[in-house]
C-alpha positions, 0 to 999 in steps of 0.5 A, a space after each residue: 753917199 756909197 755905203 761900206 756894202 757899194 765899196 766892198 762891191 767894188 773893191 771885188 770888182 777891181 781885184 776881179 779885172 785888175 789881173 785881166 787889165 795886167 794881161 791885156 798888154 801882153 794878150 794884144 801883141 800876142 794876138 797881133 803878132 803871133 796868132 793873126 799871123 798864124 791864121 794867115 799863113 793857115 789861111 794861106 796853106 789852104 789855098 793854091 795859086 796859079 797863073 791859069 786857074 788863080 787862087 783856089 781852095 785846096 784843102 789839106 793838098 798843100 799839107 799832103 805834099 809837104 809831107 811827101 816831099 824829101 827836101 823837107 825831110 832831109 832838112 828836118 834829118 839835118 836838124 835833128 843831127 845838128 841838135 845832137 852835136 850842138 845840145 849836149 855839149 852846150 849844157 855840159 859847157 854851161 852847167 861846168 861853168 855854172 858849178 864853178 861859178 857858185 861853188 864860190 873858189 872863182 874871183 870877179 865872179 861878175 865879171 865872168 858872168 857878164 863876159 860869158 853872157 855878152 856873146 848872147 847880146 850879139 845878134 845871130 847875124 852879127 855872130 855868124 858874120 863873125 864866124 864867117 870871116 873867121 871860117 873864111 877858107 881865103 881870107 880867115 885868120 885860121 887860114 892865113 896862120 896854117 898857111 904862115 907855118 905851111 900847113 894846109 888850110 883847115 876847112 870849116 865849110 865843108 860838106 863834112 864840117 859845116 854842121 859842126 861849124 854852125 853848131 860851135 857858132 850857136 854854141 858861142 851865142 847861147 852858152 853863157 845864157 844857158 850859164 845864167 839860167 843854171 847859176 840862178 837855179 844853183 844859187 836858190 839852193 838853200 845853203 843848209 843843204 851843203 852844211 848837212 852835206 860837209 857834216 856827211 863827209 862829202 867833198 865839193 865834187 860829190 855835194 855838185 854831183 848829188 845834191 846840186 845837179 839833181 835840185 836843178 834838174 827840171 831847169 836843165 830839162 826846160 832849157 834842153 826843150 827849149 834848144 830843141 825847138 831853137 834847134 829845129 828852127 834853124 835859119 840865120 846861119 846857114 842863110 849867111 854862111 851859103 855865100 861861102 860854102 855853096 856845095 855845103 849848103 843848098 837853098 833847102 837845107 834847112 825846113 826853114 830855109 827851104 820854106 823861105 826859097 819857096 815863098 821868096 825865090 819860087 813865089 809858092 807862098 801857098 805851100 810855104 804856109 803849109 811846110 812851116 805848119 808842118 815843121 811846127 807838127 814836127 818841133 811839137 811831136 819831137 819836144 813831146 817825145 823828149 818829155 815822155 822819155 825824160 818823164 819815165 826816166 825819172 819814173 824809173 
């Protein structure tokens, strides 16, 4: 029969291993679907396959080639322009809606929250197809309306308008998601602060500007970083809109699209893997640079 000391020892052991057991399912999936594919891609990136020489080890040659590829950097510049167009508008609209819903002056808040969040539940492919139909230069409703009233049809898929059009799709998809995050952060602010601010003579606008926004600023920064990462991974929208705008979107329009074309159209799997790793490095550098700027601005 086990004594008290052995039972205590078993309890200590069970407490030690319990967190690891709970983390095990996530760890297994993380290794299987992220770490293992990354290692496989890295293995591809350090080799080169040709018809004559077969597969041979080339070290960093594919990475050096990708660094000097002008199409890759043109795609990165396009993505940076896309982020500048898309992220500020999305964050501003999501913050405004969250502040309005949190103010308590809106009826049927649950209905509006669900309605605004609903586009996020629509897959990106479906959302792009919907907006592709709306943007359609020959059959879209905007074109039909313009023709009906005798106005020139709007060109949403031209070389100068395609990027704002894609940004509009992304905003439609993700503004509600950002709004839910900001609304949850606003709901966590103690109500005592509002009472103290009202006693000091602050109205609702001043309270939102001077108290609410500074308190949820860290959450806003986190969502902006996630948005930067997502913007640099843009693929579905250009890929699906290319048939409607072949002159505006090339098969190297974004780095992800370029890597996809290299791998599945040109069978350059090794070079495509190296370019994917390079894009990951660029994403990490830009995200880290944004964090440094925000931290320095906060200290200042």
